[in-house]
C-alpha positions as CSV (number, residue, x, y, z in Angstrom):
1,Q,32.5,136.9,202.4
2,V,31.7,139.9,199.5
3,E,33.8,140.7,197.2
4,F,32.5,143.9,194.7
5,V,34.0,144.0,190.7
6,E,34.7,147.3,189.4
7,S,34.6,147.6,185.7
8,G,33.9,150.0,182.8
9,G,36.3,153.3,184.4
10,G,38.9,154.7,181.5
11,L,40.1,158.2,180.0
12,V,37.2,160.5,177.8
13,Q,37.3,164.3,177.1
14,P,34.3,167.2,178.4
15,G,31.3,166.5,178.1
16,G,31.6,162.7,176.6
17,S,29.8,159.4,179.6
18,L,30.3,155.7,180.6
19,R,28.4,153.8,182.1
20,L,30.1,151.9,185.8
21,S,29.5,148.7,186.6
22,C,30.4,146.6,189.9
23,T,29.0,143.2,190.4
24,A,29.0,141.8,193.8
25,F,31.1,137.7,194.5
26,G,30.6,135.7,198.0
27,S,27.1,137.2,198.7
28,T,24.0,138.8,197.3
29,V,23.3,142.5,197.6
30,D,19.4,142.5,196.6
31,R,18.8,144.1,199.7
32,D,21.7,146.3,200.7
33,P,21.8,150.0,200.2
34,L,24.8,149.9,197.8
35,G,26.9,153.4,197.0
36,W,28.7,155.6,194.1
37,F,31.2,157.3,195.9
38,R,34.7,159.4,194.3
39,Q,37.8,161.2,196.0
40,A,40.2,163.9,193.6
41,P,43.1,163.9,194.5
42,G,43.8,165.8,197.4
43,K,40.0,166.4,198.5
44,E,38.3,164.6,200.3
45,R,36.0,161.6,199.8
46,E,32.4,162.6,197.8
47,G,29.1,160.5,198.4
48,V,27.9,159.8,194.8
49,A,25.2,158.5,194.7
50,C,23.0,155.6,196.6
51,I,20.0,153.2,196.1
52,S,17.9,151.5,198.1
53,G,17.6,148.2,198.8
54,V,13.9,148.3,199.7
55,D,12.3,149.9,196.9
56,G,14.9,150.9,194.7
57,S,15.5,155.1,195.5
58,T,17.9,156.5,194.7
59,G,19.8,159.6,195.9
60,Y,21.9,161.6,194.9
61,G,25.3,164.0,195.4
62,D,24.2,167.1,194.3
63,S,27.0,168.3,192.2
64,V,26.4,165.3,189.7
65,K,22.3,165.6,189.6
66,G,21.2,165.6,186.1
67,R,24.0,163.9,184.5
68,F,24.3,161.2,186.9
69,T,22.2,158.2,187.3
70,I,22.9,154.9,189.8
71,S,20.5,151.4,188.8
72,R,20.5,148.0,190.2
73,D,20.0,144.1,188.6
74,N,19.2,142.0,191.5
75,A,19.1,139.2,188.6
76,K,23.5,140.5,188.1
77,N,24.1,141.0,191.5
78,T,25.0,144.5,190.3
79,V,24.3,148.4,190.6
80,Y,25.8,150.6,188.3
81,L,26.8,154.5,187.5
82,Q,25.5,156.1,184.2
83,M,27.7,158.7,184.0
84,N,26.7,161.8,181.2
85,N,28.2,165.2,179.9
86,L,31.0,164.3,182.6
87,K,33.4,167.4,183.4
88,P,36.7,167.7,184.3
89,E,36.3,168.1,188.8
90,D,34.7,164.9,187.4
91,T,38.2,163.0,187.5
92,A,38.7,160.7,191.1
93,V,38.8,156.6,191.5
94,Y,35.2,155.4,191.8
95,Y,33.9,153.2,194.0
96,C,30.7,151.0,195.3
97,A,30.1,150.8,198.1
98,A,27.3,149.0,200.7
99,S,25.9,149.6,203.4
100,P,24.3,147.4,206.7
101,I,21.8,151.2,207.2
102,S,18.5,150.4,205.8
103,R,18.2,153.7,204.0
104,P,22.3,155.0,204.9
105,P,23.2,158.8,203.4
106,I,25.8,159.4,201.6
107,L,28.5,159.3,203.6
108,A,31.3,157.2,203.5
109,R,31.8,155.8,207.1
110,L,27.8,155.2,206.8
111,Y,29.2,152.2,204.1
112,D,30.6,148.9,205.3
113,Y,31.5,146.9,202.6
114,W,34.4,148.5,199.0
115,G,35.4,148.0,196.0
116,Q,38.9,148.1,195.0
117,G,38.3,151.8,193.1
118,T,38.3,152.2,189.4
119,Q,40.0,156.2,188.1
120,V,37.9,158.0,186.0
121,T,39.5,160.6,183.7
122,V,37.6,163.8,181.9
123,S,40.1,165.0,180.0
124,S,40.9,167.1,176.5
């Protein structure tokens, strides 16, 4: 069974940057769509970004467009999330996930395999 190991979270000041990594172990995910989600206290789980396993095309949630970039390195079985110009409202636990659907929207219910989450805190 595939397991995801996430890293790169931490505490940063507003305007700062972080790069999250999520590596899959136990199975290759090169054919699978991958996504990043986040959940802040008192809020619903939110889709952040997704990347296709077919052609590498990407999609983003409206709140992060222009600031976040998702990418993948299939040779390393890893997906990344580059986060720039971070805002306090970006504070959340960030999760990576894989979907069995070819081109899924960034909806949590369409993703079956999840990482453990990593905390991102944006505060001055």
